[in-house]
C-alpha positions as CSV (number, residue, x, y, z in Angstrom):
1,V,-0.4,4.2,74.8
2,C,-0.1,7.8,73.4
3,T,-2.5,9.2,76.0
4,S,-0.4,7.6,78.7
5,G,2.8,9.0,77.1
6,V,1.3,12.5,77.0
7,L,0.0,12.4,80.5
8,N,3.4,11.2,81.8
9,L,5.2,13.9,79.8
10,Y,2.8,16.5,81.3
11,L,3.5,15.2,84.8
12,C,7.2,15.1,84.2
13,L,7.3,18.7,82.8
14,N,5.0,20.0,85.4
15,V,7.1,18.7,88.3
16,F,10.2,19.9,86.5
17,V,8.9,23.4,86.3
18,K,7.7,23.3,90.0
19,R,10.6,21.2,91.3
20,H,11.6,23.9,93.9
21,Y,8.3,23.1,95.6
22,Y,9.1,19.4,95.8
23,R,12.8,19.5,96.6
24,N,12.9,16.1,98.4
25,I,11.1,14.0,95.8
26,A,11.1,15.9,92.5
27,H,14.2,14.4,90.9
28,F,13.0,10.8,91.4
29,F,9.5,11.7,90.1
30,I,10.9,13.4,87.0
31,L,13.2,10.4,86.2
32,Y,10.3,8.0,86.9
33,T,7.8,9.8,84.6
34,A,10.4,10.5,81.9
35,S,11.2,6.8,81.8
36,I,7.5,5.9,81.4
37,T,7.1,8.6,78.7
38,I,10.0,7.2,76.7
39,Y,8.5,3.7,77.0
40,C,5.0,4.8,75.9
41,F,6.1,6.8,72.9
42,A,8.5,4.2,71.7
43,S,5.8,1.6,72.1
44,A,3.4,3.8,70.0
45,F,6.0,4.2,67.3
46,G,6.7,0.5,67.4
47,L,3.0,-0.1,66.5
48,L,3.6,2.0,63.3
49,A,6.6,-0.1,62.3
50,T,6.4,-2.0,59.0
51,S,9.5,-4.2,59.2
52,L,11.3,-6.3,61.8
53,E,14.2,-3.9,61.8
54,Q,11.9,-1.0,62.7
55,I,10.2,-3.0,65.4
56,K,13.5,-4.0,66.9
57,L,14.7,-0.4,66.9
58,W,11.6,0.9,68.7
59,N,11.7,-2.0,71.1
60,I,15.3,-1.0,72.0
61,I,14.2,2.6,72.5
62,A,11.3,1.5,74.6
63,Y,13.8,-0.4,76.8
64,V,15.7,2.8,77.4
65,G,12.8,3.8,79.6
66,M,10.8,0.6,80.5
67,P,13.3,-1.4,82.6
68,A,14.2,1.6,84.8
69,S,10.6,2.7,85.4
70,S,9.7,0.2,88.2
71,P,12.9,0.7,90.3
72,L,12.6,4.5,89.8
73,G,9.0,4.2,91.0
74,L,10.3,2.3,94.1
75,L,13.0,4.9,94.7
76,F,10.4,7.7,94.4
77,I,8.1,5.9,96.9
78,M,11.0,5.4,99.3
79,K,12.0,9.1,99.1
80,Y,8.3,10.1,99.5
81,L,8.2,8.1,102.7
82,G,11.4,9.7,104.0
83,M,13.7,6.7,103.5
84,K,17.4,7.4,102.8
85,I,18.5,6.7,99.3
86,T,22.2,5.9,99.2
87,K,24.3,5.9,96.1
88,N,24.8,2.1,96.5
89,R,21.0,1.5,96.8
90,F,20.4,3.6,93.7
91,I,23.1,1.8,91.7
92,A,21.9,-1.6,92.9
93,L,18.3,-1.0,91.9
94,L,19.3,0.2,88.4
95,T,21.8,-2.6,87.7
96,I,19.2,-5.1,86.4
97,P,17.5,-2.5,84.2
98,F,20.9,-1.6,82.7
99,I,21.7,-5.3,82.0
100,S,18.2,-5.7,80.5
101,L,18.7,-2.9,78.1
102,A,22.1,-4.4,77.1
103,M,20.4,-7.8,76.7
104,V,17.7,-6.4,74.4
105,V,20.3,-4.4,72.3
106,S,22.5,-7.5,71.9
107,N,19.7,-10.2,71.8
108,D,20.5,-11.3,68.2
109,F,23.8,-12.6,69.5
110,H,22.7,-14.6,72.5
111,H,18.9,-14.9,72.5
112,L,18.8,-14.7,76.3
113,Y,16.1,-12.1,76.4
114,Y,14.0,-13.3,73.5
115,R,14.6,-16.8,72.3
116,V,12.4,-15.9,69.3
117,F,11.6,-12.4,68.1
118,E,10.1,-12.3,64.7
119,V,7.2,-10.8,62.8
120,D,4.0,-12.8,63.4
121,P,3.5,-15.1,60.4
122,V,-0.3,-14.7,60.5
123,L,-0.8,-11.1,61.5
124,G,2.3,-9.5,60.0
125,A,4.0,-6.4,61.2
126,P,3.8,-4.7,63.7
127,F,2.7,-7.9,65.5
128,I,5.5,-9.9,67.0
129,H,5.8,-13.6,67.7
130,Q,8.1,-13.9,70.6
131,E,9.3,-16.6,72.9
132,I,10.9,-15.3,76.1
133,G,14.3,-16.2,77.3
134,I,15.8,-16.6,80.8
135,W,16.7,-12.9,81.2
136,Y,13.2,-11.8,80.3
137,M,12.0,-13.9,83.2
138,I,14.6,-12.4,85.5
139,H,13.7,-8.9,84.5
140,G,10.0,-9.6,84.8
141,A,10.4,-10.9,88.3
142,F,12.6,-7.9,89.2
143,T,10.0,-5.5,87.8
144,F,7.2,-7.1,89.7
145,A,9.2,-7.2,92.9
146,C,10.0,-3.4,92.7
147,M,6.3,-2.6,92.2
148,F,5.2,-5.0,94.9
149,V,7.7,-3.6,97.4
150,A,6.7,0.0,96.6
151,F,3.0,-1.0,97.1
152,L,3.8,-2.7,100.4
153,L,5.8,0.3,101.6
154,I,2.9,2.7,100.9
155,L,0.4,0.3,102.4
156,S,2.5,0.0,105.6
157,Q,2.2,3.7,106.1
158,W,-1.6,3.8,105.8
159,K,-2.4,4.0,109.6
160,E,0.3,6.7,110.2
161,T,-1.0,8.9,107.3
162,A,-3.2,11.8,108.2
163,K,-6.6,11.8,106.6
164,V,-5.8,14.8,104.6
165,Y,-2.9,12.9,102.8
166,R,-4.8,9.7,102.3
167,P,-5.9,10.6,98.7
168,Q,-2.2,11.0,97.9
169,V,-1.5,7.6,99.4
170,I,-4.4,6.0,97.5
171,S,-3.1,7.5,94.2
172,L,0.4,6.2,94.9
173,M,-1.0,2.7,95.7
174,C,-3.0,2.7,92.5
175,G,0.1,3.9,90.6
176,Q,1.9,0.7,91.7
177,L,-1.0,-1.7,91.9
178,I,-2.5,-1.2,88.4
179,P,0.7,-1.6,86.4
180,M,1.6,-4.6,88.6
181,L,-1.7,-6.3,88.0
182,T,-1.6,-5.6,84.2
183,A,2.0,-6.8,83.9
184,F,1.1,-10.0,85.7
185,L,-1.9,-10.6,83.5
186,Y,0.3,-10.0,80.4
187,L,3.0,-12.4,81.7
188,I,0.4,-15.2,82.3
189,G,-0.8,-14.7,78.7
190,F,-4.2,-13.1,79.5
């Protein structure tokens, strides 16, 4: 988790410094890697937590970055492929992540995100016993859909891509496919 955080932070800062070379796509890539960096480091600190309150705090901080990462990845791919990003499209794609963050922050009042979120009775902190709520499923489906659409958009451009740019396209496909597959395996309990 920390290695992923450091690598994403490096990518974020590297593109930020060189953003004038990537004018069309730099802003979305910076936001995308920054959101993943926040998620990774908050997850790492959550693993160091010794109480439920600390775990909940780091979980909330992780949700500052995690819900927005997949739609930001989709927006980055769309921009990379030359698609127009309107203000309405941007807002629409970030609405569910914003609601998800609000749901996690206020979960103790409604239990719509996590029906149960407690320290695992056998393993203890930082391990959590959780039972997911309805909004968790909605957010999970949205996250998967964003990654899947981004993957399909990249895949649809394979034939039109010059051979010299195919390694970039393969990297972008892997950048969507690997998290999508691991999230799916996580959600099915594997």
